[in-house]
LORO-117871 format. One line per 10 residues: their letters; for each residue z, y, x of N, C-alpha, C. Coordinates in steps of 0.2 Angstrom, whole numbers. Atoms other than C-alpha are relative to their C-alpha. Layout:
N
a = Z Y X Z Y X Z Y X  ...
***
This chain:
299
metrkslerr = 5 -5 4 834 319 840 -6 -4 -1  6 3 2 819 313 831 -6 2 5  6 -1 -4 802 311 840 -5 4 -4  5 -4 4 787 321 835 -4 -5 -5  3 6 4 779 304 829 4 -2 -6  -4 2 6 793 300 818 0 5 -5  0 -5 5 793 317 810 -7 0 -3  7 1 3 774 315 807 0 -5 -5  0 5 5 777 299 798 4 2 -6  -4 -3 6 791 307 787 -4 5 -4
mdatedlqsv = 4 -6 4 779 322 783 -5 -4 -4  6 3 4 765 310 778 3 -3 -6  -3 3 6 777 300 767 2 5 -5  -2 -5 5 784 316 759 -6 3 -3  6 -3 3 767 323 756 -3 -5 -5  2 5 4 762 306 748 4 0 -7  -4 -1 6 777 308 736 -1 6 -4  1 -7 3 773 326 733 -7 -1 -5  7 1 4 755 320 727 2 -4 -6  -2 4 6 763 307 715 4 4 -5
vktmkalaav = -4 -5 4 775 320 708 -5 4 -4  5 -5 3 761 332 705 -4 -4 -6  4 4 5 751 318 696 4 -1 -6  -5 2 6 766 313 685 1 7 -4  -1 -7 3 769 332 681 -6 1 -4  6 -2 4 751 334 675 -1 -5 -6  1 4 5 751 318 665 5 1 -6  -5 -2 5 767 324 657 -2 5 -4  2 -6 4 760 340 652 -6 -2 -5  6 2 4 744 332 645 3 -4 -6
sirqyerase = -3 4 5 755 319 635 4 5 -5  -4 -4 4 766 333 628 -5 3 -6  5 -2 5 750 341 620 -3 -5 -4  3 5 4 744 325 614 5 -1 -6  -5 1 6 760 322 603 1 6 -4  -1 -6 4 761 340 598 -6 0 -5  6 0 4 743 338 591 1 -5 -6  -1 5 5 748 322 582 5 3 -5  -5 -3 5 763 331 574 -4 5 -4  3 -5 4 752 346 569 -5 -3 -5
aldeysktte = 5 3 4 738 334 562 4 -3 -6  -4 3 5 752 327 551 2 5 -6  -2 -5 5 756 343 542 -4 0 -6  4 1 6 742 342 530 1 -6 -4  -1 7 3 745 324 526 7 1 -4  -6 -1 3 763 329 523 0 4 -6  0 -4 5 759 343 512 -3 -3 -6  4 4 6 747 332 501 5 -4 -3  -5 5 3 761 319 499 5 4 -4  -5 -3 4 774 332 494 -3 3 -7
malqvvvasv = 3 -3 6 762 340 481 -1 -6 -5  0 6 4 759 322 474 7 -1 -3  -7 1 2 778 320 473 2 5 -5  -2 -6 4 780 337 465 -3 -2 -7  3 1 7 768 331 450 4 -6 -3  -4 5 3 778 315 448 7 1 -2  -7 -2 1 796 322 449 0 5 -6  0 -5 6 791 335 436 0 -3 -6  1 3 7 789 322 423 7 -4 -2  -7 2 2 808 317 424 5 6 -1
tsmrvlarpa = -5 -6 1 823 327 419 6 -1 5  -6 1 -4 837 319 430 -3 -2 7  2 2 -7 835 319 449 4 -6 2  -4 6 -2 848 305 450 -4 -6 -1  4 6 0 835 293 444 -4 -1 6  4 0 -6 825 297 460 4 -1 6  -4 0 -6 839 300 472 7 -3 -1  -6 3 2 852 287 468 5 0 6  -5 0 -6 868 289 479 1 -7 2  0 7 -3 870 275 491 8 -2 0
pgkragavvy = -7 3 1 886 264 488 3 -1 7  -4 1 -6 900 264 501 -2 4 6  2 -4 -7 898 269 519 -4 -4 5  4 4 -4 886 256 525 -6 4 2  6 -4 -2 872 264 536 -4 -3 5  5 2 -5 857 260 546 -2 6 4  3 -6 -4 851 271 560 -5 -2 5  6 1 -5 835 272 570 1 6 5  -1 -4 -6 838 280 587 -6 0 4  6 0 -4 823 286 596 1 2 7
gsdqgmcgql = -1 -1 -7 824 285 615 -6 -1 4  6 1 -4 813 280 629 1 -7 4  0 6 -4 808 264 639 0 2 7  0 -1 -7 805 273 655 5 6 2  -5 -5 -2 816 284 666 -3 7 2  2 -7 -2 814 301 674 -1 5 -6  0 -5 5 817 310 658 7 3 -2  -7 -4 1 834 318 661 5 -3 -4  -6 3 4 848 316 649 -2 -2 -7  2 0 7 837 313 634 3 -6 -4
ndqvvshala = -4 6 3 844 295 630 7 1 -1  -8 -1 1 862 300 633 1 5 -6  -1 -5 5 860 315 622 -1 -2 -7  2 3 7 851 307 607 5 -5 -2  -4 6 2 863 292 607 7 4 -1  -7 -4 1 879 304 609 0 3 -7  1 -3 6 872 314 595 0 -4 -7  0 5 6 869 299 583 7 -2 -1  -7 3 1 887 292 586 4 6 -3  -4 -5 3 894 309 583 -1 2 -7
eldkrevsrs = 2 -2 7 885 312 567 2 -6 -5  -2 5 4 889 295 560 8 0 0  -8 -1 0 908 297 565 2 6 -5  -1 -6 4 907 314 556 0 -2 -7  1 3 7 901 305 540 5 -6 -1  -5 6 1 915 292 542 -3 -6 -1  3 6 0 904 278 545 3 -4 5  -3 4 -5 914 265 554 -5 -4 4  5 4 -4 907 254 568 -2 -6 -4  1 6 3 909 239 557 -5 0 -6
nrtflavgmr = 4 -1 6 898 247 543 -7 3 2  6 -3 -2 884 253 554 -4 -4 5  4 4 -5 869 245 563 -6 5 2  5 -4 -3 856 252 574 -7 -4 2  7 2 -2 837 250 577 -2 5 6  1 -5 -6 834 257 595 -8 0 1  7 -1 -3 817 264 600 0 1 7  0 -1 -7 816 261 618 6 -4 3  -5 4 -3 826 250 630 5 4 3  -6 -4 -3 836 264 638 4 2 -6
aasrleqade = -4 -2 5 842 270 621 4 -6 -3  -4 6 1 847 252 617 5 -2 5  -5 1 -5 856 250 633 6 5 -1  -5 -5 2 866 266 629 4 -2 -6  -4 2 6 871 260 612 4 -6 2  -4 6 -2 876 243 619 6 2 5  -6 -2 -4 887 252 632 5 3 -4  -5 -3 4 895 261 618 3 -5 -5  -2 5 4 899 244 610 -2 0 -8  2 0 7 888 247 595 -5 -6 -2
avsgtltvpg = 4 6 2 878 234 585 -7 2 0  7 -2 0 860 235 589 -4 -6 -3  3 6 3 850 224 577 -7 -1 2  7 0 -2 833 227 585 -2 5 5  2 -5 -5 824 236 599 -8 0 0  7 0 0 806 242 598 -2 4 7  4 -3 -5 794 247 612 -2 7 -2  3 -6 2 790 265 613 -8 0 1  7 0 0 772 268 609 -3 4 6  3 -4 -6 761 273 624 -5 5 -2
sapaitaavq = 5 -5 2 749 284 614 1 2 -7  -1 -2 7 748 294 598 -3 -5 -5  3 5 4 736 281 590 5 -6 -1  -4 6 1 749 267 593 6 1 -4  -6 -1 4 763 276 583 -1 -3 -7  0 3 6 756 270 567 3 -7 -1  -2 6 0 759 252 571 8 -1 1  -7 0 -1 777 256 577 3 2 -7  -3 -2 7 780 265 560 0 -5 -5  0 6 5 775 250 550 5 -5 2
eilgtvqqwq = -5 4 -2 787 240 560 7 2 -2  -6 -3 2 801 252 557 1 -1 -8  0 0 7 797 252 538 2 -7 -2  -2 7 1 798 233 538 8 -1 1  -8 1 -2 816 234 546 4 4 -5  -3 -3 6 821 247 533 0 -4 -6  1 4 6 815 236 519 5 -6 0  -5 5 -1 825 222 526 7 2 0  -7 -3 1 841 233 528 2 0 -7  -2 -1 7 840 237 510 1 -6 -4
esedldhiwl = 0 6 4 836 220 503 6 -5 2  -5 5 -2 847 209 514 7 2 3  -6 -3 -2 860 220 521 4 5 -4  -3 -5 5 863 232 507 2 7 3  -1 -6 -3 861 247 518 -5 5 -3  4 -5 4 855 262 507 0 7 4  0 -6 -4 860 276 519 -4 -2 7  4 1 -5 846 276 532 -1 7 4  1 -6 -4 846 289 546 -4 0 6  4 -1 -6 834 295 560 3 5 4
fhsrpvagas = -2 -4 -5 840 302 576 -5 0 6  6 -1 -5 827 309 588 1 7 3  0 -6 -3 824 323 599 -6 4 -2  6 -5 2 813 339 595 -1 5 6  1 -5 -5 805 349 608 1 7 -2  -1 -8 1 810 368 609 -4 3 6  3 -4 -5 805 382 620 0 -3 7  1 3 -6 798 377 637 0 -7 1  0 7 0 802 360 643 7 -3 -2  -6 2 2 818 358 634 0 -3 -7
frpetvrllp = 0 4 6 823 348 618 7 0 -3  -6 1 3 837 346 606 0 -6 -5  0 5 4 843 331 596 0 2 -7  0 -2 7 840 331 577 1 -6 -4  -2 5 5 846 321 562 -5 1 -6  4 0 6 835 316 547 3 -5 -4  -2 6 5 841 307 532 -6 -2 -4  6 3 3 828 295 527 1 -2 -7  -2 2 7 836 287 512 8 0 -1  4 -2 6 842 290 499 -3 7 1
ldedwlrglr = 4 -6 0 830 304 495 5 6 -1  -4 -6 1 838 321 496 -1 3 -7  1 -3 7 842 327 478 -2 7 0  2 -7 0 841 345 482 -7 1 2  8 0 -2 824 342 491 -4 -1 -6  5 2 6 817 334 475 1 5 -5  0 -5 5 824 347 464 -4 6 2  4 -5 -2 816 360 475 -7 -1 -1  7 1 1 799 351 474 -1 1 -7  2 0 7 800 350 455 0 8 -2
grewpgsslp = 0 -7 2 804 369 454 -5 4 4  4 -4 -4 791 374 467 -7 2 -4  6 -2 3 776 384 461 -6 -3 2  6 3 -2 760 375 459 -6 4 1  5 -5 -3 745 383 468 -5 0 -6  6 0 5 733 379 453 3 3 -7  -2 -2 6 734 384 435 4 -4 -4  -4 4 3 742 369 429 1 -7 4  -1 6 -3 750 353 435 -5 -6 -2  5 5 1 738 338 437 4 -6 -5
qfsadwdtlf = -3 5 4 742 323 425 -2 -7 4  1 6 -3 743 305 430 0 -6 -5  0 5 5 740 289 421 3 -7 3  -2 6 -3 746 276 433 8 -1 -2  -7 1 1 763 267 431 4 4 4  -5 -5 -3 777 279 435 3 -3 6  -4 3 -5 788 267 445 -5 -2 6  4 2 -5 773 260 455 -3 6 4  2 -6 -3 766 278 459 5 3 4  -6 -4 -4 783 285 464 2 -4 6
sslvrqylfv = -2 4 -6 787 270 475 -5 1 6  5 -1 -5 770 272 484 0 6 3  -1 -6 -3 773 290 486 6 1 5  -6 0 -4 790 288 493 -1 -4 7  2 4 -7 783 275 506 -4 5 4  4 -4 -4 770 288 511 5 6 3  -5 -5 -3 785 301 513 4 -3 6  -3 4 -6 794 288 524 -4 0 6  4 1 -5 779 285 534 -1 7 4  1 -6 -3 777 304 537 6 2 4
slfrafansl = -6 -2 -4 795 306 542 1 -4 6  -1 5 -6 795 291 554 -5 2 5  6 -1 -5 778 296 562 2 7 3  -1 -6 -3 784 314 564 6 -1 5  -6 1 -4 801 308 572 -3 -3 7  3 3 -6 790 297 584 -3 6 5  3 -5 -4 779 312 589 4 5 3  -4 -5 -3 793 324 592 4 -3 5  -4 3 -5 803 311 602 -4 -1 6  5 1 -6 788 307 613 -1 7 3
asehasrlas = 2 -6 -3 784 325 616 6 3 4  -7 -2 -3 803 328 620 1 -4 7  0 5 -6 802 313 632 -4 3 6  5 -2 -6 787 320 642 2 7 2  -2 -7 -2 794 338 641 6 -1 5  -5 1 -4 810 332 649 -2 -3 7  3 2 -6 800 322 662 -3 5 4  3 -5 -4 790 337 666 5 5 3  -5 -4 -3 806 347 669 3 -4 6  -2 4 -5 812 333 680 -5 0 6
mqaaekniee = 5 -1 -5 796 333 690 -1 6 3  0 -6 -3 796 351 692 6 1 5  -5 0 -5 813 350 700 -1 -4 6  1 4 -6 808 336 711 -5 3 4  5 -3 -4 793 345 716 3 6 5  -3 -6 -3 803 360 721 4 -3 6  -4 3 -5 815 349 731 -4 -3 6  5 3 -5 800 340 740 -3 5 4  3 -6 -4 793 357 745 5 2 5  -5 -2 -4 809 362 752 1 -5 6
rlqelksgyh = -1 5 -6 811 346 762 -6 0 4  6 -1 -5 793 347 768 0 6 4  0 -6 -4 796 364 774 5 -1 6  -4 2 -6 811 357 784 -3 -4 5  4 5 -4 801 343 791 -5 4 4  5 -4 -4 787 355 796 3 4 5  -3 -5 -5 799 367 804 3 -4 6  -2 5 -6 807 352 814 -5 -2 4  6 2 -4 790 346 819 -2 5 4  2 -6 -4 785 363 825 5 1 6
qrrqmeitse = -5 -1 -5 801 365 834 0 -5 6  0 5 -5 800 348 842 -7 0 4  6 -1 -4 782 351 847 0 6 5  -1 -6 -5 787 368 855 4 -2 6  -4 3 -5 800 359 864 -3 -4 5  4 5 -4 788 346 871 -4 4 4  4 -5 -4 776 360 876 4 4 6  -4 -4 -5 790 370 885 2 -5 5  -2 5 -5 796 354 893 -6 -2 5  6 2 -5 778 350 900 -1 6 4
lldivsgfea = 1 -6 -4 776 368 906 5 1 5  -5 0 -5 793 367 915 -2 -5 5  2 5 -5 787 351 923 -5 2 5  6 -2 -4 771 359 929 3 6 5  -3 -5 -4 781 374 935 4 -3 6  -4 3 -5 793 363 944 -4 -4 5  5 3 -5 779 353 952 -3 5 4  4 -5 -4 770 368 957 5 3 5  -5 -2 -5 786 375 965 1 -5 6  -1 5 -5 789 359 974 -5 -1 5
ltegkgaag = 6 1 -4 772 358 980 -1 6 5  0 -6 -4 773 376 986 5 0 6  -5 1 -5 789 373 995 -2 -5 5  2 5 -5 782 358 1003 -5 2 5  5 -3 -4 767 367 1010 3 5 5  -4 -5 -5 779 381 1017 3 -4 5  -4 4 -5 790 368 1026 -5 -3 5  5 3 -4 774 360 1033 -3 5 5  3 -5 -5 768 376 1040 5 3 5
***
């Protein structure tokens, strides 16, 4: 049986762990809100970009000029995961989702390559014998997302120019109610023809469409790049919010287990202390009885 001192040490260690878990839970909650705000702030920028695209696509008659079908079945995929652990099944789920989606679209392993965001996502892909052409570090804050987006844009351009990959997909997690999330698929390129047609047919909020004098190709390419930036940034924000939501759920479960364990230790400590007190009282009673019997025999 453990001594009271050993139980005290274990209680102290458990309370220290409880403090760490509470701190991590608070940080996760704060981080979730940070990335939610980043995604919300992107809404107006996205709306402005779409309105500009609406003006440009209204000047052409065929959507196929804008959304050319990608040749063959060659595809590049950006998979958003995590660098750190304690985020549940996030990496397993998003990687499994990505592989299932590409299989459903009949993209063979030899015709697909991956850019992994996060070492743990890269590890899951490599374990599945997939070709990982690069790995990015997960941004540590909302302001750091922009630099990561620019890096992905560079990779996408390289895929298109040197590897002839015109199908580009994003696979990331999106937070849902509570501390849960779900995997999501975004087709980055080629542009969705139905989406562009919908933009062209959308009602303009003003009395007439604005006119533009810039070169059409240059303007359209610039707006598409802004659209890609918005899509990549939003995928980052959603993925990071999902990661911290999953971590929050893990910390909540850990906190509950620690509280239960602490109660067990406290119960064992009090039981041990009571046994020691009882043993001391019995020793006193036994000593008193022995002393009383000795005096009686002497008398």
